[in-house]
C-alpha positions in Angstrom: 10.0 20.3 -8.6 8.9 20.3 -4.9 11.6 19.6 -2.4 14.0 17.4 -4.5 16.2 17.2 -1.4 13.7 14.7 0.0 15.1 12.1 -2.4 18.6 12.5 -0.9 17.2 12.3 2.6 15.2 9.2 1.9 18.1 7.4 0.3 20.3 8.3 3.2 18.0 6.4 5.6 17.0 3.6 3.2 17.0 0.3 5.1 19.3 1.9 7.7 19.2 0.1 11.0 20.3 3.2 12.9 16.8 4.6 12.6 15.1 1.5 13.9 12.4 2.1 16.6 11.0 -0.6 18.8 7.3 0.3 18.3 7.5 -1.4 14.9 7.5 -4.8 16.7 4.2 -4.3 18.5 2.6 -2.9 15.3 3.5 -6.2 13.6 2.1 -8.2 16.5 -1.2 -6.2 16.3 -1.3 -7.0 12.5 -0.7 -10.7 13.1 -3.4 -10.7 15.8 -5.9 -9.1 13.4 -5.2 -11.7 10.7 -5.1 -14.6 13.1 -8.4 -13.5 14.5 -10.0 -13.4 11.0 -8.5 -16.8 10.2 -10.0 -18.2 13.4 -13.4 -16.8 12.3 -12.9 -18.3 8.9 -13.2 -14.9 7.3 -11.2 -16.0 4.3 -12.9 -13.5 2.0 -11.7 -10.6 4.2 -8.2 -12.1 4.4 -8.2 -12.2 0.6 -9.3 -8.6 0.4 -6.5 -7.6 2.8 -3.7 -9.6 1.1 -4.7 -8.6 -2.5 -4.5 -4.9 -1.6 -1.1 -5.5 0.1 0.3 -7.2 -3.0 -0.9 -4.4 -5.3 0.6 -1.9 -2.8 4.0 -3.6 -3.0 3.9 -3.7 -6.8 3.3 0.1 -6.8 6.0 0.8 -4.3 8.6 -1.2 -6.3 7.5 0.8 -9.4 7.9 4.1 -7.5 11.4 3.0 -6.4 12.3 2.1 -10.0 11.1 5.5 -11.1 13.5 7.0 -8.6 16.4 5.0 -10.0 15.8 5.8 -13.6 14.7 9.4 -13.3 16.5 10.6 -10.2 13.3 11.2 -8.2 10.4 9.0 -7.1 6.8 10.3 -7.3 6.6 10.1 -3.5 9.2 9.7 -0.8 9.5 9.2 2.9 12.5 11.3 3.9 12.1 11.3 7.7 9.8 10.3 10.6 10.1 6.5 10.3 11.6 3.8 12.4 12.6 1.9 9.2 12.4 2.8 5.6 11.8 -0.2 3.3 11.8 1.5 -0.1 12.2 5.2 -1.0 8.5 5.8 -0.8 7.3 3.4 1.9 8.2 3.0 5.5 7.5 0.0 7.8 4.6 1.9 9.4 2.8 2.7 6.2 3.4 -0.8 4.9 1.8 -2.3 8.0 -1.1 0.0 7.7 -1.7 -1.1 4.0 -1.4 -4.7 5.1 -4.6 -4.2 7.1 -6.4 -1.6 5.0 -8.2 -4.0 2.6 -9.3 -6.3 5.4 -10.6 -3.3 7.4 -12.6 -1.8 4.5 -14.0 -5.2 3.5 -16.0 -5.0 6.8 -18.2 -2.4 5.1 -19.2 -4.6 2.2 -22.8 -5.8 2.0 -23.3 -9.6 2.0 -24.9 -9.2 -1.4 -22.3 -8.4 -4.0 -24.9 -7.1 -6.3 -26.6 -4.7 -3.9 -26.6 -1.0 -5.0 -26.2 2.0 -2.8 -27.3 5.3 -4.3 -27.5 3.4 -7.6 -23.9 2.2 -7.4 -22.7 -1.3 -6.8 -21.7 -1.5 -3.1 -18.2 -3.0 -3.9 -17.4 -0.1 -6.3 -18.8 2.5 -4.0 -16.7 1.3 -1.0 -13.6 1.0 -3.2 -14.0 4.6 -4.6 -14.9 5.9 -1.1 -11.9 4.3 0.5 -9.7 5.6 -2.3 -11.0 9.1 -1.8 -10.4 8.9 1.9 -6.8 7.9 1.5 -6.2 10.5 -1.2 -7.6 13.3 1.0 -5.6 12.1 4.0 -2.5 12.1 1.9 -2.9 15.8 1.4 -2.3 16.2 5.1 0.7 13.9 5.0 2.2 15.8 2.1 2.1 19.0 4.3 4.4 17.3 6.9 8.2 16.7 6.5 7.6 12.9 6.7 5.9 12.4 3.3 6.8 14.3 0.1 5.2 14.6 -3.3 8.3 15.5 -5.3 6.7 16.7 -8.5 4.2 19.6 -8.6 1.9 17.7 -11.0 1.7 14.8 -8.6 -1.0 15.3 -6.0 -4.2 13.9 -4.4 -6.1 13.6 -7.7 -3.5 11.6 -9.6 -3.0 9.5 -6.5 -6.7 8.9 -6.3 -7.0 7.8 -9.9 -3.8 5.9 -10.5 -3.0 4.5 -7.1 -5.8 4.2 -4.6 -8.6 3.3 -7.0 -6.6 0.3 -8.3 -5.7 -0.7 -4.7 -9.3 -0.8 -3.4 -11.0 -2.0 -6.6 -8.9 -5.1 -6.6 -9.3 -5.5 -2.9 -13.1 -5.1 -2.7 -13.8 -7.2 -5.8 -11.4 -10.0 -4.7 -13.6 -10.5 -1.7 -16.1 -12.3 -4.0 -13.8 -14.2 -6.2 -13.7 -18.0 -6.0 -11.1 -19.3 -3.5 -8.9 -20.7 -6.4 -9.0 -17.3 -8.1 -8.1 -15.5 -4.9 -5.1 -17.8 -4.3 -4.0 -17.6 -7.9 -4.0 -13.8 -8.0 -2.5 -13.2 -4.6 0.2 -15.8 -5.1 1.0 -14.5 -8.6 1.4 -11.0 -7.4 3.5 -12.2 -4.5 5.8 -14.1 -6.9 6.2 -11.0 -9.1 6.9 -8.7 -6.2 9.3 -11.2 -4.6 11.2 -11.6 -7.9 11.4 -7.8 -8.4 12.7 -7.3 -4.9 15.3 -10.1 -5.3 16.5 -8.7 -8.7 16.2 -4.9 -8.3 17.1 -4.7 -4.6 19.1 -7.8 -3.9 21.1 -8.2 -7.1 21.2 -5.0 -9.0 20.9 -2.7 -6.0 18.6 -0.3 -7.9 16.0 0.1 -5.2 
């Protein structure tokens, strides 16, 4: 096991207001500005891509926190370097970034959902490319004290396959869904995530 002490460090700062930093507030304002701007442009498809990724992100983070509760260690942790730790593996800064990631990468999508690039559907190509980018960048993060892969078998390739591909496949394909489908999927994921937070964090205090 790599650096199991990271779990103890992360739990020590979990939702601890003593670590709060003011820069989180302008980061949130920038995020709201981005979404308000896209709403004003009626880019509802891009907004759906952004929100769907964010909902999947929270589902995974709650799952990672539950893994920590039941096994003693999460797959990834954020033991230091944050202004506010939301769950054992996600800080406010990372969560804000993921809130915008799907919207940002949707800008790369071709207007034609069936168009192929290098023989690959452009939605799938962008999704896999974005997943690869994030997985490679996470290698750098894991070399810093601020982000830790606790288990030696957990690394960029498992992250790429099991985490980031689902993130971006859902996000990029949700761009073309009918509005009713977009609303149904995003609202359903929100309801599931909210219920899990209420039960596992608010009532049972597991995460």
